[in-house]
C-alpha positions in Angstrom: 4.2 73.7 3.9 6.1 76.4 5.8 8.2 78.9 3.8 10.5 79.6 6.8 13.8 77.6 6.8 13.6 75.0 9.5 16.3 75.0 12.2 19.3 72.7 11.7 19.7 70.2 14.5 22.9 68.4 15.3 23.5 65.6 17.8 25.4 62.4 18.4 23.5 59.1 18.5 23.6 59.0 22.3 21.9 62.5 22.4 19.0 61.6 20.1 15.9 59.9 21.4 15.1 56.5 19.9 12.1 57.7 17.9 14.1 60.5 16.3 17.0 58.3 15.5 14.5 55.8 14.0 13.0 58.5 11.8 16.5 59.7 10.6 17.4 56.2 9.6 14.0 55.7 8.0 14.5 58.8 5.8 17.9 57.4 4.7 16.4 54.0 3.8 13.5 55.7 1.9 15.9 57.7 -0.3 18.9 55.4 -0.7 17.4 51.9 -0.6 13.8 52.3 -1.7 13.8 55.3 -4.0 17.1 54.5 -5.7 16.1 50.8 -5.8 19.5 49.9 -4.3 19.4 47.2 -1.7 22.5 47.5 0.4 23.4 47.5 4.2 22.5 51.1 4.9 23.3 50.6 8.6 27.1 50.4 8.5 28.0 50.7 12.2 29.3 54.3 11.9 26.1 56.0 13.1 26.8 55.0 16.7 30.5 56.1 16.8 30.9 58.6 19.6 32.3 61.4 17.3 29.6 60.9 14.6 27.2 63.9 14.3 23.8 63.5 12.8 22.7 66.8 11.2 19.1 67.3 10.1 16.1 69.6 9.6 12.6 68.6 10.9 9.3 70.2 10.1 7.3 68.7 13.0 6.2 65.5 11.2 9.8 64.2 11.2 13.1 64.8 9.5 12.9 66.1 5.9 16.7 66.4 5.2 19.7 64.8 6.7 23.4 64.2 6.6 26.0 62.7 8.9 29.4 64.0 9.7 32.0 61.4 10.5 35.4 61.9 12.3 38.1 60.2 10.2 40.7 60.4 13.0 43.9 62.1 11.8 42.4 62.2 8.2 39.9 64.9 8.9 36.1 64.6 8.4 33.7 62.9 6.0 30.2 64.0 5.0 27.9 61.3 4.0 24.3 60.1 3.6 23.1 63.5 2.3 19.4 63.2 1.5 16.2 65.1 1.4 12.7 63.7 1.5 11.0 63.8 -2.0 8.3 66.3 -0.9 10.9 68.7 0.5 13.3 68.9 -2.4 14.2 72.1 -4.2 14.2 74.3 -1.1 18.0 74.3 -0.5 17.8 72.2 2.7 20.7 69.9 1.8 22.9 72.9 0.9 22.1 74.4 4.3 23.1 71.1 6.0 26.3 70.9 4.0 27.3 74.5 5.0 26.4 73.7 8.6 28.5 70.5 8.6 31.5 72.3 6.9 31.5 74.9 9.6 31.9 72.1 12.2 34.1 69.7 10.2 37.8 69.1 10.7 39.7 69.6 7.4 40.3 68.1 5.1 36.7 67.0 4.5 35.9 64.2 2.1 32.8 62.7 0.6 31.8 60.2 -2.1 29.4 62.0 -4.5 27.1 60.3 -6.9 28.8 61.3 -10.2 25.9 63.4 -11.4 26.2 65.6 -8.3 29.9 66.5 -8.8 29.1 70.1 -9.9 26.7 70.4 -7.0 29.4 69.6 -4.4 32.0 71.8 -6.3 29.8 74.8 -5.2 31.0 74.1 -1.7 34.7 73.9 -2.6 35.0 70.1 -3.2 37.2 68.8 -6.0 37.4 65.3 -7.4 40.3 63.6 -5.6 40.6 60.3 -7.4 39.1 58.0 -10.1 35.4 57.4 -10.3 34.0 54.1 -9.0 30.7 52.1 -8.8 29.1 51.8 -5.4 26.0 49.6 -5.4 25.7 50.0 -9.2 25.7 53.8 -9.0 28.7 55.9 -10.4 30.5 57.9 -7.7 33.5 60.1 -7.5 35.7 60.8 -4.4 35.8 64.5 -3.5 37.9 66.5 -1.1 37.7 70.0 0.4 41.1 71.0 1.8 
């Protein structure tokens, strides 16, 4: 495994070749559906919106960390689907993606954090912006960065 930080890549769905988009979606399914044992419709239609940006790092064998940045119209931006492959965790890859996305987002920026990650997202200036809720059986909190 390389010790150098991989480059962050950013693209819209129409700018990503089919094999790369497939690998990005497969990483999300591996983390959110399989690993978290949470069967839900991972493909929600927002990945193909013209303003959606897919943000990831790749180490040659495919993507190892990912998030998507959504345009919420006049309501700013939304970060979602933040994930890192199990074998690549602990290297700060997700933090790098979040910082990259925040530099390109249109404030305010929102996200729905798994409740146990509230302090993690607070490092980036996010604050809880409403009551907690269950999403697919997992406690979440809405968070906002003005």
